[in-house]
C-alpha positions as CSV (number, residue, x, y, z in Angstrom):
1,A,0.0,0.0,0.0
2,I,2.9,2.4,0.8
3,A,4.6,1.8,-2.5
4,S,1.4,2.1,-4.5
5,G,0.7,5.4,-2.7
6,I,4.1,6.7,-3.8
7,A,3.4,5.7,-7.4
8,V,0.0,7.5,-7.3
9,D,1.8,10.6,-6.0
10,D,4.3,10.4,-8.9
11,T,1.4,10.1,-11.3
12,I,-0.4,13.1,-9.9
13,H,2.8,15.2,-10.3
14,F,3.2,14.0,-13.9
15,M,-0.5,14.6,-14.7
16,H,-0.4,18.1,-13.2
17,Q,2.6,19.1,-15.5
18,F,0.9,17.5,-18.5
19,R,-2.4,19.2,-17.9
20,A,-0.9,22.6,-17.3
21,H,1.0,22.5,-20.6
22,Y,-1.8,21.0,-22.5
23,L,-4.3,23.6,-21.5
24,E,-1.8,26.3,-22.4
25,H,-0.8,24.9,-25.8
26,G,-3.3,22.2,-26.8
27,D,-0.6,19.9,-28.1
28,T,-0.7,16.4,-26.6
29,E,2.7,15.2,-27.6
30,A,4.4,18.4,-26.5
31,A,2.5,18.2,-23.2
32,I,3.8,14.7,-22.6
33,E,7.3,15.8,-23.4
34,H,7.0,18.7,-21.0
35,A,5.6,16.5,-18.2
36,F,8.5,14.1,-18.5
37,A,11.0,17.0,-18.7
38,H,9.6,18.6,-15.5
39,A,8.4,15.6,-13.4
40,G,10.6,12.8,-14.8
41,K,13.7,13.6,-12.9
42,P,12.0,13.8,-9.5
43,M,10.0,10.6,-10.3
44,A,13.3,8.8,-11.2
45,L,15.1,10.0,-8.0
46,T,12.1,9.0,-5.9
47,M,12.2,5.6,-7.4
48,I,15.9,5.2,-6.9
49,V,15.8,6.3,-3.2
50,L,12.8,4.0,-2.5
51,L,14.4,1.1,-4.2
52,C,17.5,1.5,-2.1
53,G,15.4,1.9,1.0
54,F,13.5,-1.3,0.3
55,G,16.7,-3.0,-0.9
56,V,18.2,-2.7,2.6
57,F,15.6,-5.3,3.7
58,L,17.1,-7.8,1.3
59,A,20.1,-8.1,3.6
60,A,17.9,-9.1,6.6
61,K,18.3,-12.5,8.1
62,M,14.6,-12.9,8.5
63,Y,12.9,-14.4,5.4
64,S,9.7,-12.3,5.8
65,L,11.8,-9.1,5.9
66,Q,13.6,-10.1,2.7
67,R,10.4,-10.8,0.9
68,F,9.0,-7.4,2.2
69,G,12.0,-5.7,0.6
70,L,11.7,-7.6,-2.6
71,L,8.0,-7.0,-3.0
72,G,8.2,-3.4,-2.0
73,S,11.0,-2.8,-4.5
74,M,9.0,-4.5,-7.3
75,D,5.9,-2.5,-6.5
76,I,7.8,0.8,-6.6
77,R,9.4,-0.1,-9.9
78,R,6.1,-1.2,-11.4
79,G,4.1,1.8,-10.2
80,T,6.7,4.3,-11.5
81,M,7.2,2.6,-14.8
82,R,3.4,2.4,-15.2
83,V,3.4,6.2,-15.9
84,R,5.7,5.7,-18.9
85,E,3.2,3.2,-20.3
86,R,0.6,6.0,-20.5
87,P,-2.1,4.6,-18.2
88,F,-4.4,7.3,-19.7
89,S,-5.9,8.3,-23.0
90,I,-6.6,11.7,-24.3
91,K,-9.5,12.5,-26.6
92,D,-10.7,16.0,-27.4
93,G,-8.8,17.4,-24.3
94,E,-10.5,14.9,-21.9
95,I,-8.1,12.6,-20.0
96,T,-9.4,9.1,-19.2
97,F,-7.4,6.8,-16.8
98,S,-7.2,3.0,-17.2
99,S,-7.3,0.8,-14.2
100,A,-4.2,0.9,-12.0
101,L,-4.6,-2.9,-11.6
102,S,-4.4,-3.8,-15.2
């Protein structure tokens, strides 16, 4: 749940940048480029820091903590990479999101 929450937070920042640029210029592709240029680096840094944080658990002697670290890292990576897969569609200026679980 924690990792998914962080992924949602990154998505919100990306979509804010996208929407602001799209409303100003009306160009979808340029808005996507703008969003990655302005939100991409913070999203990548967040992912790296969290992967390192969850990775510490992989060195634990307890099996359950190792699995927690592994699953947390996988969830962070999947959630952040999901934004790059365009979990949304744009038609006539309206943004529609696909299911986060698909």
